[in-house]
N, C-alpha and C positions, 0 to 999 in steps of 0.2 A: 503493500498501499504506500502510497506515494506520501503520503502523512507521516508517517515512521519515519525512523532515527535509522540511516544507511551505513554504507563502508563508509562512504567519501564524511562521514562526520568523522568517523574517528581516524581516519587519514587525517585529517586537517589536526589533532591532537596534538596527533605523534611527530607536527612541524615543528614547534619550539617550546613543549609544555615548562619548560625553566620560564622564559618569558612571559608564559602566558599565567602559570602561580603567582610570580608577581604584580602580573594586573588585577590578579582576584583579589591580592591581598590590598589591594593598595583601592579597590573599589571598595571592599569589606568598610575600610575604615573612616571611607566617604560615607557608607552606606549607613552603618549604624547610628550615629543623632537624627542622620533625614529616616528612619523606620522608626525610629523611636517619635520622634514629633509628630511624622505623620500620624501615629499609633493614636498619641496621645489626641490630635486634631480632629481626628473622627470620630473620637468620644468613646471608642473598645479600649482606651489605655492603648503605652507601650507598648504591654506584653503582646498584644494582636498586632503591630508593626513587624515586632520581630519575628515573630511565627508567620507571619504575608514574605516579610526577607527569604525564611530558611525554605519553608515546604516552594512557597509559589515560586521565588528564587530558582531551586532546585530543578522544578521540573519542566518550568518554560525553557531552563537552559538548555535540557533536553533533548523534550520534546518541539522548542520554538523550531521560527525559521531562520532566523538569524546568527550566524555564528561572533556575531557582536552584541548581541542586543542585553541588558542586562536588566530584568524585571524587579517588582517588589512595591509596596505601597505608593502612592506617588502623590502630590498635593492636588491634581485633576480631581481624583477618586476621589482623595478628601472632600472633597466642595460638594460632588454629589452625597456622599453616603450622611453628612451633616444633619440634611431636611430626613431622611431613613430612620438615623436614630434619634430625631427629635419626635418624627410622628408614630410609627410604628416602637420602638426599642429595639436596644441595643443588639440581639437578640436575634431581631428581623434581618441584617446585617448578614447576619453570616448567612439565611435563606437565601437571599436577594442572590452572593455572591455564587454560592450551586447552580442554583436556578440562571444567572447570567454566565456559568460555565458550561452545562450543555448546551446556552444556545450560540454561545459560540464555538464550539464542534458540531452544530448545525449549519454555520455559516461559512466554515473550513468546509465539511461535504459540500458544497453547495460553491464551493469556486469561487465563495464575495471576494476576497481580498484582490483581487485585481481592478474592485473598483475604486481603488483608494487613489487611484491617479486620477482622479476627477476628481478631488477636494480642488478648488484654485487654494493659491495662494496667501488668498487677502483673506479669504476663510480661516485659515492654519493660524497666519500672525495675529487676525484679532483677537480669537482662541486661547492664543497662546498667555495675550499682552490681559486678557480678562482673568483669564486664572491667577497670574501674577497679582492681580490685583486683591481676588478674593483670597489666593493665599497670605497676601501679611495680612488681611484685613480678622482675618481668623487668627492673627499670632494678638492681638492688639489684651484681649484679656487675661493672656496669660503670661506677657508683652508687662503688662498694669498691676501682676498681680493679684486683681483681681477674681471670685466665681465667675466662672460662665454663665452669661445669661441664658435665664428661657428665652429661645422665638429660634425658626429653620432659614430666616434671612441674614446673612453677613451681616449685612447696613447696619440695622439693627441693634446685635448684639453688640456690633464694633460700635454702634453711640450708646448703648445703652452701660459697657463695660465703661467706656468713658466717663459719663456723667454717673459712676459708681466709686470713681479712681477721684473725682474733682470731690465726693462727699469727703472719701477721707483717706488725703495724698500719701501714698509709701512709696520713693525715689529708690529702694531699693532694687526691686525688683525688675524698675525700669532701664538703670546702670548696668545691671547685668542683662539685660535684653542687648541692649548697644552697645554694652562693649564687643557680644560675641558678634554682631552684625560687622560693626565697623574694622575687627581685626581679620575678618573672612575678608570683605571687600577688600579691605586694603591690601591685605597676603596675596590673593590671590592676581593682582594686577605688581608687587612684588615678585613674589616666588612662585607661580603657577602649577609648581611640578609639587606643591606642598600641600595636604592637605589640612589647612588651616582652619578649618569646622571640626575636629574634632583635639585639634590644637587647644580652641577656645576653648570647646565642654571644658574637658581637663581643668585646662588653667582658672577657670570659674567655679571650679566643682570643686577644684583646692582652695581656692579664698572662699569660697563660701564654706567651711567647713571647719577653715583653719581662722576663720573668723567667726565663724557663729554669726554670719548672716540670716536675716529671716527672708527666705527665699523655702518656698515651695517646692520640695524633691518628687523625683517620679513616684517614689514610694514603691514599696513589695513588689519583684517581680519573681517568678517562680523559676528555681533554677533548673528546667528543660522544659523541650515541648510538653503538652496536657494529652494525654487515649485520645486517641480519633474516636471521635465522638458527632453520633444525630442524632443527640436529646435535642439540640437547638429546633429541629425540625418538623412542623406544625403544619400536617397535611393542611388542617381546615382553613388556615392561611396565604394557601399557594396563593388562589386568586388575587386577594388586593394586594399582594406581594409584587405582581407580575407586570405592572407598569415599572416600576422602580427598578425590576429586573434586565427590565430592560433595554434602559436609561444607563443602566449599572454595564451591558454588553455593549450597545452603542458606545460607549466612551471605551470601555479596555480596548474596542476593535480598533477605533477608530487614532489612541494615541497608540497602542502596539505598535501600528505600521506607521506612525509618522515617524517613530522614535527609529522604529526598523533601519526607513528611509534613509533619515538622515544619517544614521551610521552608514551606511552603502554612502554617501556623498561623502562624508572624512575619510572614506579609501581609495586602494583602486584594486579593481579585483573582485568587490564583496558585492554579492547580490542576494538581496533575502526571497525569501519564498512567501507570498504573502498568507496562503491559503494555509500552510505550515504555522505559519505564526500563529493566526488565530486557532488553530487547533495547540497547541501549545497551551494557549494562555486559558482556552476552553481547560484543558488537564488539569492549568494549576491553579485556578480559581475552583474549578470542582474539590479539589484539594487542601488548600486554602482554611475553606471554613471548617471542616472537619477539627482543627488541630484549633480553631479561635481565633484564624486570621482574619483579614479582612478581604475585598476584592481588590486583585494586582493587575498591574501595566507595566507593557514595558515605558524604564524611565530613562529620558532622557540623558539627565543630568549626570547620572552614572554611566549607561552606557558611553558616553560621549570620555566619561575620564575613564574606560575602559580604552577605547581606542586611542585615546594619547597617552597611556600609559602602553602602548605593545599589545593590551590584548589581539590576539589571534583566529581564538576559538570556542569551543563554550567549554572547555575544562577553566578559563577565567572565570563565568559566570557560575558556576559551581563550585569554582574556590569561594568566590566570594560567600553564598549561603554558605558552606563549611566553613571559613573562619568566624560569619554571624553565629552558626549552631554553638562552637565552640564558648562564646561569649557569654552566648545564652544559660549553659553549662556550665562553665567556671567564674564566670563574673556578674555576678544578677544582683550581687548584694553592693560591688562595687558600680554600679549600674545604676541601681536604685537609689543613688545618691543626688544624681544629677539633676538641678535646679529644674523648673519646667519653664522659667525664662530665660534659661543659656538656651534649650531648645526653641525656644520663639526666636530669640533674636537669629537661629539656625536656620528660619525659615522665612527668615524677612530678609534674611541678607540675600536665601538662595529664590525666593520672587522676585525681587532687584535686578538680579544676574539670569533670570528670564527671558526679561525685556530688552532685546534687542534694536538696539536706536535707529543705528546703521536701516535694518530691514523693515521697521515702520518708517523708517523716513525716504526710502525709497518707495512703497507702496505708496507713501502719503501723496509723492508726485507721480508718478508710474501716470496712473488718469484718476479723473475724481473717480468714475464707477470703483478705480480700487480700493478709494479713499475711502469711501461711502460703505463698501464692503467691510475691511476693516475695523472703522465706527460701530457701526450696526452687533458687528457680533460680539466685539467688545464688550461694547453696551449691553446685549444681552446674556452676555454670561454673569456680566457681571449683576443684572436687577432678576436674571428669569432661571437655570440655570445651563448647563454646559449644552444639550443634549441640543434642545432649544436653540440657544444660538448657533446651533452648528445646522441646521433645520433653517432655520430664520438665516442665516450667512450665506446657504445654498441657492434656497430660493430666491435672495434677492441678485444674487451670482447669475442663475438661472436665469430671469426677468431684464437685467443688463445686455446677460447677451446676446440672449433673442432679438436685444431691439435693436443691438450695435450687428447682427446678422439680416434681418428685415431692411436697416436703412442701405446696407450695400446692395439690394433687388434695385432695378433698376427699368424704365420703362418709357426708352427712347423713341423718337422716330428717325428714321434713317430713309436716305434718298435712296430712289427705283433703281437699280442694275439699269444702265441705257441702251445694255443689250447693242444690238444692229439699229436698235428705231433712229428715226428719222427727227434732230434739234426740232421741229415741229408735233413733230405723234408725240415724242416725248413728254411737250411741254402738257397738252394734251393730258395724256395719263396722268401723268401728277395734278393733276386739276378733280380729279376722281376719284385715284387708287392712290390710298397711305396706305405706309408700312411701316409696323411696332419690330423693332427687336427687344426682347424680356431676358433681362441679365440677371443670374441668381439665383436665389429661391424667391419660389414662389406656394409662399404658407402661410397660413394661421397668423403671424406677426408680420404679413405685407400685403398678403393678398387683400383687403379690402379697399386697398388705397391705388393698386393695382384698378379695379374697379371704377374709384372713381375717376380714374382719369382717363382708362379708356371709354366711361361714359360720355365725358365730353367731346370725342369726339363725332364733330360735324361737317354737315357738305361735303359726303365722297360718297361714292356708289361700291366700295372696296372697302374693304378691310383686311393686310396681309398680317398674322402675326407670326413670326420670327420664331419659333422656339427654340434651337439648337442648342442655344445657351443656355436654358433653364435647367441646372447646379440642381433643385430635389424641389417635388412634388409633393404637399400631400393634401388631402381630403377636402378640407379648406379651402383646397389652394384650386383646385379641379372644380369645385360646384362653384367657385367666384368667376372664373372662368368659364362654367356652361352655362353661369347668371346673366353675365355679358354678353355672350354669342347670345343668349334668348333674346336680349332689351334691342341689341343692334342689328336684327335680324327681324323683329317689329317694328322698326323706322326705317324697314326695306334697303338698310346695308348688308353684302354680303357678307362675309367673312370666311378665307382662307387660312391655312395656318401650314406649314412649312417645318421640316427638320424635326419633327417627336421621336422624343427619344425613347430608343425599345423601354424601360426602365418606368418612361411617364403613362404607354399605355398602359397598365395595370389601373394603375388610383384612375386617368380620365374616364378606363372604359367602368373600373366602377360606380361611376356616381353619372351615369348618359354622359358626359362629353364627348364621347372618341368619337360617339356615332353621332352628336351632334356635328360636330367638324368635316367627318367622313361624307355628310349631307349631297346626293350628286357628284359626290367625288370632287369631295374640296379640303383634301388635306393632302398636302404632295411633300416631298422626298426633300425639296431642293425651294431656294429662295427661287432664281430662273422660272423653276418650271409655275412658281406658283402667279409672281404676273403676266407669264403668259397665258394659263387659266384666265386671268382678273381682266387683260387685255381682247382674251376672243369673248367673254361673258358682255366685255363696254357695247361691242360692236355686233352683240346678237339681242341685245337691248336700245338699238340704234345710237346709241353717246357718241361712239365713235366711224366715222366714216370709213366705208370700205379700208381695207386695210391697202397699206400699196404692197410690192410683189415684193418679200425678200430676196433676199440673192442667198447663196448658197451656204452662205458663213450663219454658222446655227447661232440663236441667243447667245451671249457670252458662256463660255466654258467657266469660267468663273463663280466656284458656286459658294455663294455666300452662307454660313450656314448660323 
């Protein structure tokens, strides 16, 4: 089965295992505070983040479609999980993750991964910007050292946290969060290869313990993963959790495939399999809830660290999961002392680093449509949720693309081919025959403009429609063409068509337009043939005097299609 690991994966692992092991260790150091922080932010606790990083990280590494992808809890997924926890409770997240995993496997079996390529860049950039803003706002309660207010809207929660802080301000937590964030941001510019997130967390933890600072720690963590269990599964509640599960599955697919594509772009010779990536993420999300983990996706930040530190096979991501497992078993008491404000600082810095100012500026300057899509997607991410944001972004992008394509459709009057007519005869023909060339698509977005322009034709006896340059046609376009022909015929105008492509005959025939154009043999292969037929019609109706005898030369051999 193409979705399962093959011999090529093992060959890739054997190429440079030492480098992959070192890359995996580096990624684990970077991932530890992120896994803890996203677990806390989701509402299920730091242990849930660690379980996800270990279980989902290992399974996605083995069964996923990318040699470079590192999976685990992410900020984007946390954004979706917070409202689910608020509305349905913490255990519902586990059921949602399991259901989402099944959906991802179904998507993989349906080969749906290929459709990721159709997501426009402004949607991706707006999506990322919105996620960064939401992640930053989510950290405000812990950064201020106040209990997390109730609510499922991040703006409301952040505002209530600020109000609570103003009533009784305590600057200790803010100092810890700001120190961690500044150290990460400044350190990353000074020494990009040093994992300053773990350095900052260790330093602030030591200072908080040594100076007995009044900052809330993570709290007790289990010394190991819990035994797998389905106790969280309530069959009666699955119906109400279907919509959240669809949202989680959609986000997991979108973020994982975007991350895998970004990893490919950072390297030479690496290409991920999108359907297999969905399969691996599906297995990971089915397994993580059994151990108390939250839904997982491919993580772009950790994947980027993996690539930049030399990871080239699945061994690196698998090593990252193994190192975190060792930390869970061996260092849980130490990890439990990390201040929540320090984790908030890590995620605040992560949110800032997610925003690529250069990419945003480029999108904003590209076209007004790109700028609009970016802003709408980011605003929808902040105000609604991530799945709705992507849907809105895609819908607006699709509408604007259709509008742009429709503008490409042209309906131009063109001069008649002189052929071997005399100047006097050609002038007389031009008084009674008009030829229009249709360029581009004749479909629903452009068809009605065509009808309005054709309906304005006046004072002629014959209209020739040159259709060889019609690139595409749908049923709406065919119906509009039929309607225009019928209106002209009712006014006594004969309509001839030339150059109809074979691919357009089916749609024209399905609505009856082809029979109308073929009436009395009025459909022709080339434009010169249509002009000769129009001339003959004018002679038969007495509009033209008897045609002069033609020379031996046929009408111009130039076939204007």
